[in-house]
FILO-581633 format. One record per residue (C-alpha): x, y, z; residue number from 1. Coordinates in Angstrom, 3 decimals. Each point is the difference from the previous one (the first is absolute). Example, Ala and Ser with C-alpha at 12.3 -4.5 7.8 and 13.67 -1.06 7.14 Angstrom:
FILO-581633
((12.300; -4.500; 7.800); 1)
((1.370; 3.440; -0.660); 2)
This chain:
FILO-581633
((-63.584; -16.312; -22.381); 1)
((-1.953; 1.640; 2.808); 2)
((3.231; 1.327; 1.483); 3)
((1.069; 1.415; -3.342); 4)
((-3.311; 1.807; -0.442); 5)
((0.204; 1.282; 3.572); 6)
((3.469; 1.350; -0.753); 7)
((-0.793; 1.314; -3.466); 8)
((-2.853; 2.316; 0.967); 9)
((1.978; 2.298; 2.351); 10)
((3.037; -0.354; -2.257); 11)
((-1.992; 1.304; -2.971); 12)
((-1.288; 2.926; 2.059); 13)
((3.596; 0.834; 0.953); 14)
((1.037; -0.364; -3.631); 15)
((-2.694; 2.455; -1.094); 16)
((1.210; 2.502; 2.599); 17)
((3.586; -0.556; -1.173); 18)
((-0.975; 0.611; -3.619); 19)
((-2.100; 3.066; 0.873); 20)
((3.049; 1.501; 1.736); 21)
((2.034; -0.362; -3.190); 22)
((1.783; -3.128; 1.187); 23)
((1.186; 1.493; 3.279); 24)
((-0.563; -1.771; 3.286); 25)
((0.294; 1.773; 3.294); 26)
((1.065; -1.697; 3.188); 27)
((-3.635; -0.543; 1.057); 28)
((-0.884; -1.715; -3.268); 29)
((3.083; -2.222; 0.204); 30)
((-0.997; -1.083; 3.504); 31)
((-3.805; -0.050; -0.174); 32)
((-0.397; -1.910; -3.257); 33)
((1.816; -3.138; 1.243); 34)
((-1.775; 0.273; 3.370); 35)
((-3.434; 0.180; -1.621); 36)
((0.997; -2.757; -2.399); 37)
((0.820; -2.240; 2.975); 38)
((-3.285; 0.976; 1.679); 39)
((-1.866; -0.894; -3.192); 40)
((1.670; -3.389; -0.016); 41)
((-0.915; -0.529; 3.644); 42)
((-3.630; 0.960; -0.684); 43)
((-0.154; -2.351; -2.992); 44)
((1.338; -2.944; 1.984); 45)
((-2.029; 0.603; 3.194); 46)
((-2.550; -2.762; -0.776); 47)
((2.839; -2.545; -0.045); 48)
((1.190; 0.831; 3.525); 49)
((-2.373; -2.408; 1.793); 50)
((1.547; -2.884; -1.951); 51)
((3.512; 1.104; 0.962); 52)
((-1.042; 0.283; 3.654); 53)
((-1.603; -3.455; 0.014); 54)
((-3.669; 1.064; -0.027); 55)
((-0.921; -2.272; -2.899); 56)
((-3.762; -0.017; 0.616); 57)
((-0.138; 3.799; -0.038); 58)
((2.211; 0.057; -3.088); 59)
((-2.344; -2.415; -1.776); 60)
((-2.957; 2.263; 0.840); 61)
((1.814; 3.019; -1.415); 62)
((1.190; -1.903; -3.041); 63)
((-3.602; -0.681; -1.064); 64)
((-1.381; 3.478; 0.781); 65)
((-0.196; 2.420; -2.970); 66)
((0.068; 2.944; 2.408); 67)
((3.769; -0.365; 0.334); 68)
((0.229; 1.629; -3.414); 69)
((0.518; 3.236; 1.968); 70)
((3.552; -1.254; 0.445); 71)
((0.970; 0.891; -3.579); 72)
((-2.297; -2.623; -1.580); 73)
((1.495; -2.815; 2.077); 74)
((-3.000; -2.335; -0.366); 75)
((-0.204; 0.377; -3.781); 76)
((3.741; -0.357; -0.489); 77)
((0.124; -3.152; 2.145); 78)
((-2.509; -1.579; -2.406); 79)
((2.103; 0.617; -3.133); 80)
((3.579; 0.262; 1.277); 81)
((2.714; -2.381; -1.136); 82)
((3.661; -0.225; 0.919); 83)
((2.162; 1.991; -2.366); 84)
((3.481; 1.538; -0.010); 85)
((-1.565; 3.127; -1.508); 86)
((-0.985; 1.148; 3.504); 87)
((3.598; -0.113; 1.198); 88)
((1.065; 1.943; -3.076); 89)
((-2.651; 2.605; 0.815); 90)
((1.415; 0.414; 3.506); 91)
((3.489; 0.309; -1.415); 92)
((-1.169; 2.730; -2.389); 93)
((-1.572; 1.918; 2.896); 94)
((3.185; -0.347; 2.048); 95)
((2.232; 1.085; -2.891); 96)
((-2.253; 2.998; -0.680); 97)
((0.314; 1.114; 3.644); 98)
((3.772; -0.378; -0.068); 99)
((0.370; 1.825; -3.327); 100)
((-2.147; 2.925; 1.144); 101)
((1.994; 0.340; 3.228); 102)
((3.313; -0.341; -1.854); 103)
((-1.051; 2.658; -2.543); 104)
((-1.010; 2.413; 2.750); 105)
((3.307; -0.560; 1.774); 106)
((1.961; 0.685; -3.182); 107)
((-2.026; 3.155; -0.697); 108)
((0.447; 1.199; 3.585); 109)
((3.767; -0.575; -0.128); 110)
((0.188; 1.885; -3.290); 111)
((-1.778; 3.007; 1.528); 112)
((2.353; 0.131; 2.995); 113)
């Protein structure tokens, strides 16, 4: 869930820009939105890196520290999170939205040429 929130925040900003430009996405928006979405996911999952790297004591300290909420509410979400296929569906929706926006821009660009 933390990853999905980390991805959703920059995605929603990109979506607002896309809507404000009357559903047109320039090259920068098509590149920067997925990049910032990936960076948001990386930021959201940063407190889990010590566990992946084998630093279990440090991970346990972070896991019990409410200050890690700066990583897109990681501490709070860890307290209430459950496993659910809804998260995977959320990622798929983000991915499909990126592909559809790029495909639409390509079709519009080919029609103008």
